N, C-alpha and C positions, 0 to 999 in steps of 0.2 A: 307633334307633341300635344296634348291637350293639355294646357296649364291652367286654365279656369277651373276645370272639373277638380283638380288638385287644391285649388285653394278655396272655391265656391262650391264644389258638388254640382255643379253646372256646366253644359258647355257656353262656348261664348256668346251666340246667338240667342240663348233662352236668361241670358241675365237682364234683373231690372234694375232701377235705381234704388231700389229697397234694398236689393242684396250687396250693394257696394254701402249704404248708408249703415247697414247691419254688421258688415263687415269691419269698418272702423271703430264701432262702439268699443272694442279692444284695441290696446297699443299692437302696433304694427312695425317690423323694422325691414328693411330693404334686404335682398341677398341676390346673390350672382345671379338668380333669375326672376327675381322681382324687384321692379322698381315702381315709385312713387312721386309724381311731379304733380305739385300745386300750382294753381293757375292764377298770376296775378294780375289784377285788373289793371296793371300800369304797363306800359309798353304797346311795339305792335306785334300784330298777330304772327309776323315772317318771322320773327326773332325768337318768338314762344315755338313755333314749328321748329326752328332751328335747333333748340335744345331737343325736342324729340327725337327728329333724325340723325341726331350723335347716338342716342342711348339704341337706337332700332341697329345701326350699324354696329354698334356695340355687342348686342344680342345676337346677331348674325357671325359675328366672329367669334362668338364664344360658344356658349350651350343653349341659347334661348332662352325664351321668358316672355315675362307679361309685364306691362307697362300699364298703368291706370294714369290718366294724366285728367286732373281733376279730385286728386288725393285732398286731403286736410294738409295744414303747414304743419311740415317737419320740426318737431320739437327736442331741443337738444337737453341731454341727459348729462348732470356732471361727471365729471370722472369717467364717461363714456365716447366712444369715436363717432358711434351711430348715433343717428336720428330716431326718434321713435315718431309713428304718426298716428293719431287720435282726434276723432271728432268730426266736425262740420265738413262737408265735401267742400271744395271752392270750384264756382262754374265758370267756364267761357261764357261771356256776355256775346260773343260774336257769333251768328249762326253760319256752322261748317258743315258743309256736304262731305259725306265718305269718299265718293270721287275724287274731291279736290284733296282732300289729306291724302291721299292714295298715292296721284299724281303728283304731288309734291313729295312724298317720299323717294318714289321711282324715280324721279329727275335729277335726284339729287344723289342717291349711293351708285357709287361704280362697283362692281359690275351690278346690274339690275337685280334687284332683290328676289326672291321670290317667297311662298308662303308665308306671308304676314296678312294677316286679318284683322279687321278691323271693326270695331263697333261703337257707335254713337247714341249715347243716352242723352234723351231732350226732357229737360223740365221746364214745361212753359217755354221762354224764349233763350232758356240757358243749355248749357249742355257738357257733359264730360265724355272722356273717351277713354275705351278698353282698348289696347292693341296686344295679339297676340302672335309673338314672332317664334319661328321655328331655327333650330341652329343652320347654318347655310351650306349646304354642299358644295357651295361656290367661292367660299371666303381665301385669302381675303378681302372685305369691302373696305370703300374709303369714300371720304367726303372733302372736297377740298386737298386732296393729295394726302391727307390726315388719316389712321388706321384707327378706330376704337374698339376697344375692349371691355368687359365686365371684371374686375376684381376686387375683392372686398367689399361686396354690395355697391360698389360704385362705376361709372362711366369714367374711362380714362384712358389718354393715348398709348396704342399698344407700343410696346417695346421692341427692337428690332429683332430681334431673336424668336420673340414669338410671332411675327408678321415672316419672319424667314419660315419658319417651324407650317403654319400655315400654307404658305404655299407649298411647299412640298407635299401638304394634304390632297391637294387637287388630285385627283384621279382623271378625269375626263373633261372634255369641254363640256361649257351652257349653252346647248341649240337653242333656238326657240322659233316659232314660225305663226305667222300672222296672216289673217286673210282677208282681203278687200275686195268691194264688190264694183267692178266699175263701171257694169251697165246693166240694166233689167228692163226688159221690155216684152211684148206679146208679138211674138213673129206669127204672118200670116203666109199659110205655105202656097205654091200653086194649085194645089187639091184641093184648097180649101179650109183644110185643116189649118188648128191654131197651136202653136207651142209657146211656153214661157222660155224664154234666152236668157241666161244667167252668166255675163262676161266677170271674169275674176281674174284676180293676181295672188298667187301666195307668195311672202316673202321669207325666207331663211336667213336668220341670222347667227353668228357664234358671237357671246357676250364674256369668253374669256380671253383677257389680257394677253396672256403671258402662253396659249397653248392653243396652236393651229388644230384643227378636226381634217379628215382627209373622208373622200370618196363619200361625200352628202348625198342619200338617196332618201326618195319620197314616193308615199302611195296615197293618193286620194279617191276615196270613195263617198259615191252618193246614192241617197236613195230618191227612188221612183223620179230618175231621171237618167240621162244616158252623154257623156262626152259627146260631143257635137261632130267632132273629128273620127271619133270611132266608129264611123259610118263608112271611112276610106279603107277599105280593106288593106292599101298596100302599108298604112300606120300601124307599127307592130306594139304601140306604147299603152294599148288599151287590152283591160282583159275584163273577164266578168259579164261578158255581152255588152260592153261599153259603160260599165257602172263604176268602173277603177281605171283611173291612169296613173301610171308610174314610170318614174325616171331613175335610174341606176348610174352613181357614180359620177353625178352631174359636175361636180366640182371636185378637182383632185385635190386641192388643197386651199382648207375655208379658213381665210383668216380675220381676226377679228373684227366686230364692227360692220364687214361688208356685206353690202346685201348681196344674197342671190335669190332670181325671183323666176316664178315660172306663170304663164297664164293659158286660160283656153274659155272655153264656153261651154256649158252645160244646157241640155235640151230637157226640159218637163213637159209632161203629158197632162194637162190640167184637169184631166178627169182624173188620173190617179193621184196627184197633189191634193185635189179636192176631196178626195175618200179618206184621206189621211189628215183632215181639219186644215186642210191649205198649208200645211207644213212639212218640211222635206229637211234632211241633213246632209252636210258636208263634212266628213271624215277624213282631216290630214293626219297622216300618221309618218313620221321622219327620224333619221336618226344618221351615223358617221359609222367609220371604222371603230373609235374608243369611247364615243357616247353611247348613252343608252338611249332605246327607243319612246320618242314623246309621241302625244297625242294632242290635234286641236281640234274641237268640235263645234260646229256651228249649225244655228236650227234657223232655218230659213221661213217666213211668214208671208205667203204669197197674196194675202190682203193689201200688203204694202208695195206691191210691185211697180206702182205708179207713182211712188214717193219720190220727192224730191231730190234728196240726199237715196241713193240705191241702197247706201247701207243701212239704210234704216230696216230694212227688211231682215237683217239679221236681230231676231230677237231674244236669242240665248246662246251663249257660247261659255265652253270651258277649253281652255285655253294652257298650251304647253305642259300638261300632265305625262309622268311618266306613266310607260305600259303598263308597267306592275302596278300601279295606283290605280289606275283603271280597271284592271284585271280584280284588283282586292274589292275594290267598290260593288262590283257585278257579282263577288261573291267566287271568282274564280280562284282554283287554287291547282299545284300539279297535280294533286290526284284525280282530280276534277275533270281537269281538259284530259288526260289520258283515258279515264274512265267514257267521256262522251268521244274519244276518239274511235275507240275499240266499239262501240256501240252503233258504227255508221256500219 
């Protein structure tokens, strides 16, 4: 959901520090989908981030929302329960990297959260942070064995009956896939031709603690390259003239946190890759008996084939997106898919 547009008339990545300053020229109060956190100049950064983590966990377990870290200090109103926020922003004087903050969030909240968007706005050496959180399809989430929720505009530990209801809400396991490049090299054939060989491993995980998956399957599609083993006629795991590698029912029962992985080698024609600006894509599509299909897409940059770390070849990645979201992004819907089918 787009909470920023509701409050600011802009999407998250379009916000400026001036937008936030203007917003707090008026008195603002917190709601179940809106939280303000001022930044104290005392205490250490980890303690400050711990409060952010709890709030994000609560939003995930509730109806999502927007967190502004760097809001003005809250002021009490006589005879009223809530605080109001107006005036100057408070800034973090320590430099914070977006990846660092996302890593802190991901490492603490269980199961691993998704659909959290972070924007850090810098003013000279100072910064504030805007975080947009969608309600989780895989709730309940916890931090240090405590579940949190949003209620009456506050973050509070969730009562037992609420946690139980969240567990019953879960309809499917949360599967995720990640690609790691093991080795990339220029391979010289006996015929004198050269190829780029990229060895990789795809890791699959089930991140839903109390729900196993069954019949894990995947397909891996590559552009401008073929799977090296597809040249062996007796191997039946390859289609589309070697551009696709698939496996059906590779894991009968897929438990929480248990990695399942598959490795292979892709051979790329340097001339074809060069015609596409030295780029190629690897698309991993996967799912199980109960979980919706997801895609992880990786773009490789072959100008970095000699990098010390072969994973530096990955110049862009879009991981663990529902296939429906990918189709929506491309403007594909039921009617268009059917229309294109009958045009062929």
